[in-house]
C-alpha positions in Angstrom: 76.5 -5.4 27.9 72.8 -6.2 27.3 71.5 -9.6 26.5 68.5 -10.7 24.5 65.9 -11.6 27.0 63.7 -14.6 26.4 66.3 -17.4 25.6 68.0 -16.7 28.9 65.1 -16.7 31.3 65.3 -20.4 32.0 68.9 -20.1 32.8 68.2 -17.3 35.2 65.5 -19.2 37.0 67.9 -22.2 37.3 70.6 -20.0 38.8 68.5 -17.7 41.1 68.4 -20.0 44.1 72.2 -20.2 44.3 72.9 -16.5 43.9 74.0 -14.7 47.1 71.6 -13.0 49.4 71.0 -9.3 49.0 73.2 -7.7 51.7 72.9 -4.0 50.9 69.7 -1.9 50.6 69.7 1.4 48.8 66.9 3.7 47.8 66.8 2.4 44.2 69.1 -0.7 44.2 69.6 -3.8 46.3 73.0 -5.5 46.1 74.1 -9.1 46.7 77.7 -10.0 46.8 79.8 -13.1 46.8 80.7 -13.8 50.5 84.4 -12.7 50.2 83.6 -9.3 48.5 83.1 -6.1 50.4 81.9 -2.8 49.0 83.4 0.6 49.9 81.2 2.5 52.3 80.0 5.1 49.7 79.2 2.7 46.8 75.5 2.1 47.5 74.9 5.9 47.7 76.9 6.3 44.5 74.7 3.8 42.7 71.5 5.4 44.1 72.6 8.9 42.9 73.7 7.6 39.5 70.3 6.0 39.1 68.6 9.2 40.1 70.6 11.2 37.6 70.0 8.8 34.8 66.3 8.8 35.6 66.3 12.6 35.5 68.1 12.6 32.2 65.4 10.3 30.7 62.4 12.0 32.5 61.3 8.9 34.4 61.0 8.1 38.1 63.7 5.9 39.7 62.3 2.7 41.2 61.7 2.4 44.9 60.5 -0.2 47.3 59.9 -3.7 45.8 60.5 -2.2 42.3 64.2 -1.5 43.1 66.9 -2.8 40.7 69.0 -5.8 41.7 72.8 -5.8 41.4 74.9 -8.9 42.0 78.6 -8.3 42.5 80.3 -11.7 42.1 83.7 -13.3 41.9 84.8 -14.4 38.5 84.1 -18.0 39.5 80.5 -17.2 40.7 79.9 -15.0 37.7 80.7 -17.9 35.4 78.8 -20.5 37.4 75.7 -18.7 38.5 74.7 -16.2 35.8 73.5 -16.3 32.2 76.2 -13.8 31.1 78.9 -14.6 28.5 82.1 -15.4 30.4 84.1 -13.0 28.4 82.4 -9.9 29.8 82.6 -8.1 33.1 78.9 -7.7 33.5 75.5 -8.0 31.8 72.0 -6.7 32.4 68.8 -8.8 32.1 65.6 -6.8 32.5 66.0 -5.2 36.0 68.9 -7.3 37.2 72.7 -6.8 36.8 75.3 -9.4 37.2 78.9 -8.0 37.4 82.4 -8.9 38.5 82.9 -5.2 39.3 81.3 -2.7 41.7 80.2 -0.2 40.8 79.9 -0.7 37.1 77.8 2.3 35.9 77.9 1.1 32.3 75.5 -1.7 33.4 73.3 0.7 35.4 72.7 2.6 32.1 71.3 -0.5 30.5 68.5 -0.6 33.0 67.1 2.5 31.2 67.4 1.2 27.6 67.7 -2.6 27.1 65.2 -3.3 24.4 66.9 -1.8 21.4 69.7 -2.5 18.9 73.0 -3.6 20.5 75.0 -0.7 18.9 72.7 2.0 20.4 72.3 0.2 23.7 76.0 -0.1 24.2 76.7 3.4 22.7 74.3 4.9 25.3 76.0 2.9 28.1 79.4 4.1 27.1 78.3 7.7 26.7 77.0 7.7 30.3 79.3 5.2 32.1 81.6 7.8 33.6 85.4 7.6 34.1 85.6 4.6 36.4 88.2 4.1 39.0 91.5 4.3 37.0 93.7 7.4 36.8 93.6 7.2 33.0 90.6 6.5 30.8 90.4 2.9 29.6 89.6 4.1 26.1 92.0 5.9 23.8 92.6 9.6 24.6 93.9 10.2 21.1 91.6 9.2 18.3 92.4 9.5 14.6 89.6 7.6 12.9 86.4 5.8 13.7 84.7 3.1 11.6 81.1 3.7 12.5 79.6 1.7 9.6 81.0 -1.7 10.6 79.8 -1.3 14.2 76.4 0.1 13.2 75.6 -3.1 11.3 76.8 -5.4 14.0 74.0 -7.5 15.6 76.0 -8.9 18.5 78.0 -7.2 21.2 81.4 -8.7 20.1 81.0 -7.2 16.6 80.8 -3.6 17.9 83.4 -1.0 18.9 82.1 0.3 22.1 84.1 3.5 21.9 82.9 4.3 18.4 79.3 3.5 19.5 79.6 5.8 22.5 81.1 8.7 20.5 78.3 8.5 17.9 75.5 8.2 20.4 77.0 11.2 22.4 77.0 13.2 19.2 73.3 12.3 18.5 72.4 13.3 22.1 74.1 16.6 21.7 72.7 17.4 18.3 69.1 16.2 18.6 68.5 16.2 22.4 67.6 13.4 24.8 63.9 13.3 24.1 64.4 12.7 20.3 67.0 10.0 21.0 64.9 8.4 23.7 61.9 8.2 21.3 64.1 6.6 18.6 65.6 3.9 20.9 62.8 1.3 20.7 62.6 1.8 17.0 66.2 0.8 16.2 66.0 -2.8 14.8 67.6 -5.6 16.7 68.8 -7.0 13.4 70.1 -3.8 11.7 70.3 -3.0 8.1 71.2 0.3 6.4 67.7 0.7 5.0 65.9 0.1 8.3 68.3 2.3 10.3 68.0 5.0 7.7 64.2 5.0 8.1 64.5 5.5 11.8 67.0 8.3 11.4 64.8 10.2 8.9 61.7 9.9 11.1 63.4 10.6 14.5 66.1 13.1 13.5 65.0 14.5 10.2 68.3 13.5 8.6 69.4 10.4 6.7 71.7 7.9 8.4 74.5 8.5 5.8 74.3 12.3 6.4 74.4 11.8 10.2 77.5 9.6 10.0 79.1 12.1 7.6 78.3 15.0 10.0 79.7 13.0 12.9 82.9 12.2 11.0 83.4 15.8 10.1 82.6 17.3 13.5 83.3 14.8 16.3 85.3 11.8 15.0 88.3 12.6 17.1 86.6 13.4 20.4 87.8 10.9 23.0 85.7 9.2 25.7 86.8 11.2 28.7 85.5 14.3 26.9 82.2 13.0 25.3 81.2 11.0 28.4 78.4 12.8 30.3 80.3 12.5 33.6 77.1 12.5 35.6 78.8 11.6 38.9 82.2 13.1 38.4 81.0 16.6 37.4 78.2 16.7 40.0 80.3 15.7 43.0 80.7 17.9 46.1 82.6 21.1 45.2 85.9 22.1 46.8 85.5 25.4 48.6 88.5 27.6 47.8 89.6 31.1 46.9 91.0 30.2 43.5 94.5 30.7 44.7 95.2 27.8 47.1 93.5 24.8 48.6 95.0 22.1 50.8 93.4 19.1 52.6 94.6 16.4 54.9 92.3 13.4 55.2 91.9 9.7 55.6 91.6 7.4 52.7 90.0 4.0 53.5 87.3 1.7 52.3 85.0 2.5 55.2 85.1 6.3 54.6 81.5 7.4 53.8 82.5 9.0 50.4 84.8 6.1 49.3 83.5 4.5 46.1 84.6 1.1 44.9 86.5 -1.1 44.9 86.8 -0.7 41.1 88.5 -3.8 39.6 88.7 -5.3 43.1 91.1 -2.8 44.7 90.6 0.8 43.4 89.1 3.3 45.8 88.0 6.7 44.5 86.9 9.9 46.2 84.9 12.3 43.9 85.1 16.1 44.1 84.6 19.0 41.7 87.0 22.0 41.3 85.8 25.3 39.9 88.7 27.3 38.3 87.7 31.0 37.9 91.0 32.2 36.4 92.9 30.4 33.5 96.5 29.8 34.2 99.2 27.5 35.6 98.5 25.5 38.7 100.6 23.2 40.9 99.0 19.9 41.9 100.6 17.9 44.7 99.6 14.7 46.6 101.6 13.0 49.4 100.8 9.9 51.4 101.7 9.4 55.0 104.0 7.9 56.1 107.0 8.2 53.8 109.6 5.5 53.7 113.1 6.3 52.4 111.9 9.6 50.9 109.4 7.9 48.6 105.7 7.3 48.8 105.0 3.7 49.7 101.4 4.0 48.6 102.1 3.5 44.9 98.3 3.4 44.1 97.9 6.9 45.5 97.1 9.6 42.9 95.2 12.7 42.1 93.5 13.1 38.7 91.9 16.1 37.0 89.5 16.0 34.0 87.7 19.0 32.6 83.9 18.9 32.7 82.0 19.7 29.6 81.9 18.1 26.2 83.4 18.0 22.7 82.6 21.6 21.8 84.1 23.2 25.0 87.6 23.8 23.9 90.8 21.8 24.4 90.3 18.7 26.6 92.1 18.5 29.9 93.1 15.2 31.5 95.9 15.1 34.1 97.1 12.7 36.8 99.9 12.8 39.3 101.3 10.6 42.0 103.4 13.3 43.5 103.7 16.8 42.0 102.8 18.3 38.7 102.3 21.8 37.1 99.4 22.0 34.7 97.8 24.7 32.6 94.1 25.0 33.2 91.4 26.9 31.2 88.7 28.4 33.4 85.8 26.1 34.1 84.7 23.1 36.2 86.8 20.0 36.7 86.4 16.6 38.1 89.0 16.0 40.8 89.4 12.4 41.9 91.6 11.0 44.7 92.7 7.4 43.9 94.0 4.9 46.5 94.0 1.2 47.2 90.9 -0.1 49.0 93.2 -2.5 50.9 95.1 0.3 52.7 94.1 2.6 55.5 96.2 5.7 55.0 96.2 9.5 55.2 96.8 11.9 52.4 97.6 15.5 51.9 96.9 17.1 48.6 96.9 20.7 47.4 96.1 22.9 44.4 98.1 26.2 44.1 97.7 28.9 41.5 101.1 29.8 40.1 101.8 33.5 39.7 102.9 35.2 36.5 106.4 33.8 35.7 106.9 35.7 32.5 110.5 37.2 32.4 110.5 41.0 32.8 
């Protein structure tokens, strides 16, 4: 979430001498953590690349040197005691500094690029770009029947806004009007919204009334869920799996000190990001096994493989699968985000595979 700036500056100055030292140095971000918290080895690089991709989206240069962003990853107790953030949230952004109980939290990194605008559009932009996080399943609904855009549009404070509705609407505006037009409109959205003032911005920036824009969204995109409308900047630009389209298998270590391990999301979730290009639509067998096995079952209950189709709301049926053992899925051709999930507290080995299933039609 973003916070209004000036009333909080005194609190920040009062807290700054008790915040932890900056322990990690990236190209674009410096990170301080509560003493008992440890980042996975790939998290700083993840944040740097995310900032670079957000900067490219918005046509700006990412900060370097003394201008780098600051990120504080804190225990819940330190978050409440040392920061100006509301205690009900997981993180907040104040100018060029983030305070968070999670790392990484890409939602807050987005706020660094658009913090001086209406809460609805600031939070909508952050949700539209925040990525899929660390969980196997999206934290937002995957089946959406109806969205109440109007009640959230007119909310002046973060707790009066449906973040998912805001994200879906902002993603629609980005797709329909383009990033430059939306970027130009951001500072014009009123901090205290009204229909008349928002309508004026919409007519000027998008050449369409606010009511018409909401109606268009409702007719075209209302049911599009977050895992589809999200831009997936990291998930769909991760290193590609090299395979022949028929079979791929890999045996590897999963642990917090692996250089491509990102997290720990929510304190314990480690994620490895890859992309998978499927050239031929059809059925595929996904399998993941942890080592060792005890009594014939996998003792690493946090171990899983998830698959989400890249692209957006206009790219056909969405695809979102996860398995902790074996699963057959039907995949349209295209690019997919493949993620390996494990506990950041366990050092283990995993074997996973993707196999194209031949034609099983009875003859």
